[in-house]
C-alpha positions in Angstrom: -23.2 53.6 -88.9 -23.6 50.7 -90.8 -24.1 47.4 -89.5 -22.6 45.3 -91.7 -19.1 44.1 -90.5 -16.2 43.1 -93.3 -12.6 42.3 -93.0 -11.6 45.3 -93.9 -12.8 47.2 -91.1 -9.7 46.0 -88.7 -6.9 47.0 -90.8 -3.6 45.7 -90.1 -4.5 42.5 -88.9 -2.5 39.3 -89.7 -4.1 35.7 -91.0 -5.3 34.2 -88.0 -4.3 36.9 -85.3 -7.6 36.4 -83.7 -7.9 34.3 -81.2 -11.5 33.2 -79.6 -11.3 31.0 -76.2 -14.2 28.7 -75.4 -14.6 28.0 -79.3 -17.2 25.5 -78.5 -19.1 27.7 -75.8 -22.5 29.7 -76.2 -21.2 32.8 -77.0 -17.4 31.5 -78.7 -19.1 29.4 -81.0 -21.4 31.9 -82.2 -18.4 34.5 -82.3 -16.1 32.4 -84.5 -18.7 31.9 -86.9 -19.8 35.4 -87.5 -16.2 36.5 -87.9 -15.4 33.9 -90.4 -18.5 34.4 -92.5 -17.8 37.9 -92.4 -13.9 37.5 -93.8 -11.6 37.2 -90.5 -9.8 34.6 -90.4 -9.9 33.2 -86.6 -8.1 30.7 -84.4 -10.8 28.9 -82.1 -9.3 27.5 -78.7 -10.8 24.4 -77.1 -9.6 21.6 -74.4 -11.2 19.4 -76.8 -9.4 18.7 -81.1 -11.6 20.2 -83.6 -11.5 19.8 -86.9 -10.4 23.1 -88.8 -12.9 25.0 -91.2 -13.5 27.7 -93.6 -11.4 30.9 -92.2 -11.1 29.1 -88.6 -8.0 26.9 -87.2 -8.6 25.2 -84.0 -6.1 24.7 -81.7 -6.2 22.4 -78.2 -5.2 23.7 -75.3 -5.7 23.7 -71.6 -6.2 27.0 -69.7 -4.3 25.8 -66.7 -1.4 24.7 -68.7 0.9 27.2 -69.3 2.7 25.8 -72.4 -0.6 25.2 -74.6 -1.7 28.2 -73.8 1.4 30.0 -75.0 1.8 27.8 -78.2 -2.2 28.7 -78.8 -1.4 32.2 -78.6 1.9 32.4 -81.0 1.2 34.9 -83.7 -2.3 36.6 -81.8 -3.2 40.1 -81.9 -6.4 40.1 -80.5 -7.8 37.7 -77.7 -11.2 37.3 -76.9 -11.2 35.8 -73.2 -15.0 34.2 -72.9 -14.5 31.5 -70.5 -15.7 30.2 -67.3 -15.4 27.5 -64.9 -18.9 26.7 -63.7 -18.9 23.0 -64.6 -18.6 19.7 -62.9 -20.0 18.1 -60.5 -21.3 19.2 -57.1 -17.5 18.6 -55.4 -16.2 21.1 -57.9 -19.0 23.6 -58.6 -18.3 25.1 -55.2 -14.9 26.2 -56.5 -15.7 27.8 -59.8 -14.2 31.3 -58.4 -10.7 30.0 -57.4 -10.5 27.9 -60.8 -11.1 31.3 -63.1 -9.0 33.1 -60.8 -6.5 30.8 -61.9 -7.9 30.8 -65.3 -7.2 34.4 -65.8 -3.8 34.4 -64.2 -2.6 31.9 -66.7 -4.1 33.8 -69.7 -2.5 36.9 -69.1 0.9 35.4 -68.3 0.7 33.6 -71.8 -0.5 36.5 -73.7 2.0 38.7 -72.6 4.7 36.4 -73.3 3.2 36.0 -76.7 3.0 40.1 -77.1 -0.9 39.8 -77.6 -2.0 43.7 -78.5 -5.3 43.7 -77.0 -7.5 41.4 -74.5 -11.8 41.7 -74.9 -13.2 40.1 -72.1 -17.0 39.3 -72.0 -18.3 39.7 -68.1 -21.1 40.3 -66.0 -23.3 43.8 -65.1 -22.5 44.2 -61.8 -22.9 47.3 -59.5 -19.8 47.9 -57.6 -21.0 49.5 -54.4 -23.3 46.5 -53.7 -22.1 43.2 -52.2 -22.1 40.6 -55.2 -22.7 37.0 -55.1 -19.8 34.7 -55.7 -20.3 34.4 -59.3 -20.9 38.0 -60.4 -17.6 38.9 -58.2 -15.5 36.1 -59.9 -16.7 37.9 -63.3 -15.7 41.1 -62.0 -12.1 39.9 -60.3 -11.6 37.8 -63.4 -11.6 41.6 -65.3 -9.7 43.0 -63.1 -6.8 40.5 -63.4 -6.5 40.6 -67.2 -6.2 44.5 -66.6 -3.5 44.3 -64.3 -0.9 43.7 -66.8 0.7 45.6 -69.3 -2.2 44.5 -72.5 -5.0 47.1 -72.8 -8.5 45.3 -72.1 -11.5 46.1 -73.2 -14.6 44.7 -70.9 -18.0 44.3 -71.6 -20.1 43.7 -68.8 -23.5 42.3 -69.8 -27.0 41.8 -68.3 -28.8 38.4 -68.9 -28.4 37.2 -72.4 -31.2 35.5 -74.6 -29.9 32.9 -76.9 -30.5 29.2 -77.7 -28.1 26.9 -75.3 -27.7 29.6 -73.0 -27.8 28.7 -69.4 -30.4 31.8 -68.8 -32.4 31.0 -71.4 -32.4 27.0 -70.7 -33.7 28.2 -67.0 -36.5 30.8 -68.5 -37.6 28.1 -70.9 -37.9 25.1 -68.8 -39.9 26.7 -65.6 -42.1 28.4 -67.7 -43.1 25.6 -70.0 -43.2 23.1 -66.7 -44.9 25.1 -64.6 -48.2 27.0 -64.3 -48.0 27.8 -60.9 -44.7 29.4 -59.9 -43.6 29.7 -56.2 -41.2 32.3 -56.5 -38.8 34.1 -53.7 -38.1 38.1 -53.7 -35.4 38.4 -56.3 -38.2 37.7 -59.2 -38.7 41.6 -58.2 -34.8 42.2 -59.5 -34.6 44.2 -62.4 -32.5 43.2 -65.5 -31.7 44.3 -68.9 -31.7 41.3 -71.3 -29.7 41.3 -74.2 -30.1 39.2 -77.3 -26.9 37.4 -77.6 -26.7 38.4 -81.5 -26.2 41.7 -80.2 -23.6 40.4 -77.5 -21.9 39.2 -80.7 -22.0 42.5 -82.9 -20.7 44.5 -79.7 -17.4 41.9 -79.5 -17.0 42.3 -83.1 -17.2 46.3 -82.8 -15.4 46.5 -80.2 -12.4 44.9 -82.4 -12.9 47.5 -85.1 -13.2 50.7 -83.1 -9.8 50.9 -81.6 -11.4 54.0 -79.6 -13.1 51.2 -76.8 -9.4 50.0 -76.2 -8.9 49.7 -72.5 -12.3 51.1 -71.2 -15.0 49.1 -69.7 -18.9 49.2 -71.2 -22.3 48.3 -70.1 -24.5 46.2 -72.6 -28.1 45.5 -72.2 -31.3 45.8 -74.1 -33.3 47.9 -75.0 -36.6 46.9 -72.3 -36.0 47.0 -68.8 -38.0 44.8 -66.7 -37.7 42.1 -63.7 -37.7 38.8 -63.8 -41.3 38.2 -63.5 -42.3 40.3 -66.4 -39.4 38.7 -68.4 -41.6 35.2 -67.1 -44.7 36.1 -68.1 -43.3 37.7 -71.5 -41.9 34.3 -72.3 -45.3 32.9 -71.2 -47.5 34.9 -73.4 -44.9 34.2 -76.2 -46.4 30.5 -75.6 -49.9 31.5 -75.1 -49.8 30.6 -71.4 -51.2 31.8 -68.0 -48.2 31.8 -65.2 -49.6 32.1 -61.8 -46.8 33.4 -59.6 -46.9 33.7 -55.9 -44.0 35.2 -54.2 -42.8 34.1 -50.8 -40.2 36.6 -49.7 -38.5 34.1 -46.9 -37.3 31.5 -50.3 -33.7 32.2 -50.4 -32.1 32.3 -54.1 -30.1 28.6 -52.7 -33.4 27.2 -52.3 -34.0 28.5 -55.6 -31.1 27.1 -57.2 -31.9 23.5 -55.5 -35.8 23.9 -57.3 -34.0 24.6 -60.6 -31.7 22.3 -60.4 -34.7 19.8 -60.0 -37.1 20.9 -62.2 -35.0 22.0 -65.1 -32.4 20.0 -66.8 -29.6 23.0 -66.7 -26.8 21.6 -64.5 -26.6 22.8 -60.8 -23.4 24.1 -61.7 -24.4 26.6 -63.9 -27.6 27.1 -62.3 -26.6 27.6 -58.9 -24.0 30.5 -59.0 -26.6 31.9 -61.9 -29.5 32.0 -59.5 -27.4 33.6 -56.3 -26.8 36.1 -59.0 -30.1 37.7 -59.0 -30.3 39.7 -55.9 -29.2 42.5 -57.5 -30.4 44.8 -60.7 -28.5 44.4 -63.5 -29.4 47.3 -65.5 -27.2 49.6 -67.9 -26.5 52.9 -66.0 -24.1 54.3 -68.7 -24.7 53.4 -71.9 -21.8 55.1 -74.0 -21.0 52.2 -75.9 -24.5 52.7 -78.1 -22.2 56.0 -79.6 -19.3 54.2 -80.8 -21.4 51.1 -81.9 -24.8 51.6 -83.0 -26.9 48.5 -83.7 -30.9 48.1 -83.9 -31.3 46.4 -80.0 -33.5 43.7 -80.3 -36.7 43.4 -77.7 -36.9 40.8 -75.2 -39.8 39.2 -77.4 -37.5 39.3 -80.5 -34.9 37.4 -78.5 -37.2 34.7 -77.3 -38.5 34.3 -80.6 -35.3 33.8 -82.2 -33.8 31.9 -79.7 -36.7 29.4 -79.9 -36.9 29.3 -83.6 -33.1 28.3 -83.5 -33.7 25.6 -81.2 -36.2 24.2 -83.0 -34.7 24.2 -86.7 -31.2 23.8 -85.3 -31.4 21.2 -82.0 -28.0 19.8 -80.1 -26.7 17.1 -81.6 -27.8 14.0 -79.3 -25.2 10.8 -79.0 -27.2 7.7 -81.0 -26.1 5.9 -78.2 -27.5 7.3 -75.9 -30.9 7.4 -77.4 -30.5 3.4 -76.8 -30.5 3.4 -72.9 -34.0 3.3 -72.4 -34.9 6.6 -70.8 -38.7 6.8 -72.9 -39.4 3.4 -71.9 -38.7 3.6 -68.3 -40.6 7.2 -68.0 -43.9 5.1 -69.6 -43.0 2.5 -67.6 -43.4 4.7 -64.4 -46.3 6.5 -65.6 -48.4 3.7 -65.9 -47.0 2.4 -62.5 -48.2 5.3 -60.8 -51.6 5.4 -62.7 -51.9 1.8 -61.7 -50.9 2.3 -57.9 -53.5 4.7 -57.9 -56.2 2.6 -59.0 -55.3 -0.1 -56.4 -55.1 2.5 -54.0 -59.0 3.6 -54.6 -60.0 -0.3 -53.9 -59.6 0.8 -50.0 -62.6 2.3 -50.2 -65.0 -0.5 -52.2 -63.5 -3.7 -51.5 -62.0 -3.7 -48.0 -63.9 -4.3 -45.4 -62.5 -3.0 -42.3 -63.7 0.1 -40.9 -60.2 1.6 -40.0 -60.3 2.5 -43.6 -62.5 5.4 -43.1 -60.9 7.0 -39.5 -60.2 10.2 -40.3 -56.3 9.7 -39.9 -56.3 7.1 -42.3 -58.6 9.2 -44.9 -56.3 11.8 -44.5 -53.3 9.8 -45.5 -55.3 8.7 -48.2 -55.4 12.0 -49.6 -51.9 13.0 -49.3 -51.0 10.1 -51.1 -53.0 11.0 -53.9 -51.9 14.7 -54.2 -48.6 12.9 -54.1 -49.4 10.5 -57.1 -51.0 13.8 -59.1 -47.8 15.9 -58.5 -45.4 12.7 -59.6 -47.0 12.2 -62.8 -47.3 15.5 -63.9 -43.8 16.1 -63.0 -42.9 12.9 -64.6 -44.2 13.8 -67.7 -42.5 17.1 -67.6 -39.8 14.8 -67.1 -38.3 16.4 -64.1 -35.7 14.9 -61.8 -38.5 16.1 -58.6 -40.9 14.1 -60.4 -38.7 10.9 -60.3 -38.0 11.8 -56.4 -41.1 12.0 -55.4 -42.1 8.8 -57.1 -39.6 7.2 -55.7 -39.8 8.3 -52.6 -43.8 7.6 -52.7 -43.3 3.8 -54.1 -41.0 2.8 -51.3 -43.7 4.6 -48.6 -46.6 2.4 -50.8 -44.4 -0.8 -51.1 -43.3 -0.7 -47.2 -47.5 0.3 -46.1 -48.9 -3.0 -48.5 -46.1 -5.1 -47.0 -46.8 -4.5 -43.6 -50.6 -4.9 -44.4 -49.9 -8.4 -45.5 -47.6 -8.9 -42.3 -50.0 -11.5 -40.8 -49.2 -14.0 -43.6 -45.3 -14.5 -42.1 -45.7 -13.5 -38.8 -49.7 -14.2 -38.1 -50.0 -11.0 -36.8 -51.1 -7.2 -37.9 -49.2 -3.9 -37.5 -51.6 -1.7 -39.1 -54.9 -2.6 -38.4 -57.0 -5.9 -38.3 -56.2 -8.9 -40.9 -57.0 -8.1 -44.3 -59.5 -10.1 -46.1 -58.8 -12.7 -49.0 -59.1 -10.4 -51.7 -57.5 -7.4 -50.4 -54.5 -9.4 -49.4 -54.1 -10.4 -53.2 -54.4 -7.0 -53.7 -51.3 -6.1 -51.8 -49.4 -8.8 -53.6 -50.2 -7.0 -56.8 -49.2 -3.9 -55.4 -46.4 -4.8 -54.2 -45.1 -5.9 -57.5 -46.3 -2.5 -59.1 -44.6 -0.6 -56.9 -41.3 -3.0 -57.1 -41.7 -1.9 -61.1 -42.6 2.0 -59.9 -39.1 1.9 -57.3 -37.1 0.9 -60.2 -38.2 2.7 -63.1 -38.2 5.9 -61.1 -34.6 5.0 -60.2 -33.2 4.5 -63.9 -35.5 7.7 -64.8 -33.3 9.9 -62.4 -30.3 8.4 -63.3 -30.7 9.0 -66.9 -32.0 12.4 -67.5 -29.4 14.8 -67.0 -27.5 12.4 -69.5 -30.5 13.2 -72.1 -31.4 16.6 -71.5 -29.9 19.0 -73.3 -30.2 22.9 -72.3 -33.4 24.1 -74.5 -33.8 20.6 -76.0 -36.6 18.2 -74.1 -35.9 14.5 -74.3 
């Protein structure tokens, strides 16, 4: 069966009678591009106002506004539902399931009133017999809501999707690139069947071109079945890196999501629901769609190669104004401050004439302090929020320590030990100045990093 898709494949479609929601999203933007380049005329729906392009008309609509939805669906025969609600700040992302429920209900009402003939929905691959994570349960419930009306719905349930700009790919990419030693929970042994985003697009268009898929549920995945650990190792091998994985059974998915949030630029609102969904296997148990839509599925390595090259060739657009806000300067200043702090700290062992510095407790504290400095430098260099957090905490502790060591100057009494000599006193003042710089720089980088980092694109 030919893989080429043309506008003549779906006869009877009126001009601009195909609606793609989430027009600027990871899947929606690609679907619109593929449909339009194949000769289809498409309506793209977005919350933002967008300029029309070749074969594409954009309509501005908020899915929470029924009137706007009904206007967007005027004249639509086939609607692609590609919406999710895992966005916003920490006060909103926990409510994504209720928002997705309202979105689906509103969409069905508007589609019914507009006499839409078909809905094609992309959800997640779930095992109905297991207790699902909130994210996967919501994906399943959205499909049920859309199917509860009179409009026939085709549901595609996909395993992990690999592609540039995808959240799952971004997490994989950043974790493997930034960490040579990875401490993981038991979910890394869960099985997945990753699929290339281009193959997902072909399935979505194929369902439109094959009326026999109407009103049915299909599972889609790539040719490779592997654990998440194996997936990380495939990407590590692609980068020619060695990856050491240490599995800790009691490390929960919730703790893992906080770790991902600190290590990668993927927003917590997206990372946490995705991580929570990794407990169960996501493997295709019914591949009946391959008998209807025949395509050559890309391997995991092919998918990673395509996504990586695409990110290099077409990086996301960056607002020029953001380039002037000084992240790189603050990052370099923080790295320099940490290095200077380490050098200053070493003078305790060759300039200080107090015997206390060689006391076991002081010596152990010094070792821990240097471990913290080294860790901070590594993570700051990798542009992770964890590095900025460690740097800030360490700088505040160091500032307090060196300030207390000079306590005698003002109050004529010592807190930590006996009075330091004049050279060490001067050293403490220099150290205090450096730690203040480190504190300011760590604060600035921590609050700027999310604004700078985009999925798949380092600063």
